[in-house]
C-alpha positions, 0 to 999 in steps of 0.5 A: 165754204170748205164740205165734209167729201168722202172721197178725199176722207176715203182716199187718205184712209187708204193712203195711210192703210199702207202704214197698218198693212206694215204694223204701223196701226198707231200711225195709221189711227193717228194719220186718220183722226189728225185728217178727221179733226182738222177736216171737222174744225175748218168747216166748223171754223168756216161755217162761222165765218160765212155766217159773221160775213152775211152780218158783217153790215151790223158790226160782226167780226171774228177773231181767230183764237189759239186753243192748244200746242200748234200755234206758228208764229203767223197763227198767233200774228194773226189772233194778236189783233183781235177780232177785227175780221169778217171774210176768210180774205181779211183773216189770210184764211185763204192764204194760211193753213197748216197740219194741226192748226189750232185756231178757232173762229169765235164771232163778237159784236163789240166795239172793243176789237181787243176784247178778250173773247175767249178765257185764257186768251188776250188779245194785247197779250199775244201780240207780245208773245208774236214778238217775241217769238218771230224775234226767234224765227229771225235768229238765223243762225238758230237751227230748228230744235234750238228755235222750237225750244226757245219758243216753248219756253216764251210760252211756258210749255213744259216736256215730261220727263221719264225713264224706262224700267232699270234707268236710275238718273243721277241727282245732277242728270234729272235736275239737267233733264227739270232745266231742259223740259222747261224749253218744251223738250220731253227726257226718257232716261234710258235704262243702262245695257252693259256692255255695251254703251249706250247714250243716257236719254232721248231729247224727244226724238233724239238720242243725247249722252248726257256729261256734267262736269264738277271741276273745271280746268282748260281739259274739261271740256275736252274731257267730255268729247273724250268720255262721249266717244262710242255712245251710238250718238253724236249728240252730246249735251254738256251740262253746268248744274254740278259745275264750279265754273260760270256759264260764261266761263264754260261758254267759253271753253268750249267756244275756243274748243270748237275753234281750236285747229288742233281738235278739228280732226279729233272726235268726229263722231260727236257732231252736236254739243247741246250747253244747258247753263245753271238757271236753264239756258241753251246753246247749241253748237254744231261741229 
């Protein structure tokens, strides 16, 4: 069973204190707070596990129940099995615990292992969600950024849209941000700072230039890259929300441009293209 260790806590605090010394008091407080939460949460869970183990012959079992925003695919798989565990080993607790793990141990004596023990968590529904998340994990050609975005869409986790003082996003830019936020991505718009060229917004922690064409021809994709040069980021978001072309037409045009040998040596400062479709589809290209 995990127990509180003053020595271990003190060691973490001393390590994180370096951030405080460099002016990172917020980072210091966050790191120490996360550690304290994780330590307390894990100790609570293991106390319940130990008590269930004492009554396992009487039918006591426990379930792993996700409670927050850090549920990984493996945790969700364990939670989808319902209340079938009676020890750390059977719950894989001894093999799997990650930073910010939000799983809570919930005991039960009901005969149905898939009974709903906590409002909002249905093991049968969790199993269906887990299958979708597992399929995303196995998509080898998707980056971690896109995989996380697709998972957020599956579980209905939305991002937040905001803007810094003085930023004035166009209506079509805001519409694009609404679609992007459906993938759990935060979109803060940035203020233009002439005469320098600045990107339009962050997508979480990464700067992106937004391009939202309205017309469509054989030069549309090339023009978006050309007009994005010198904006201080290699990330370009092409949105199809205002274009008269279909998503398939725009996707095909981007595919053809990426493969066109005539442009291999051009627009080298644009290394990544994120395409957002009319209904919120998401596609990523690396150059």
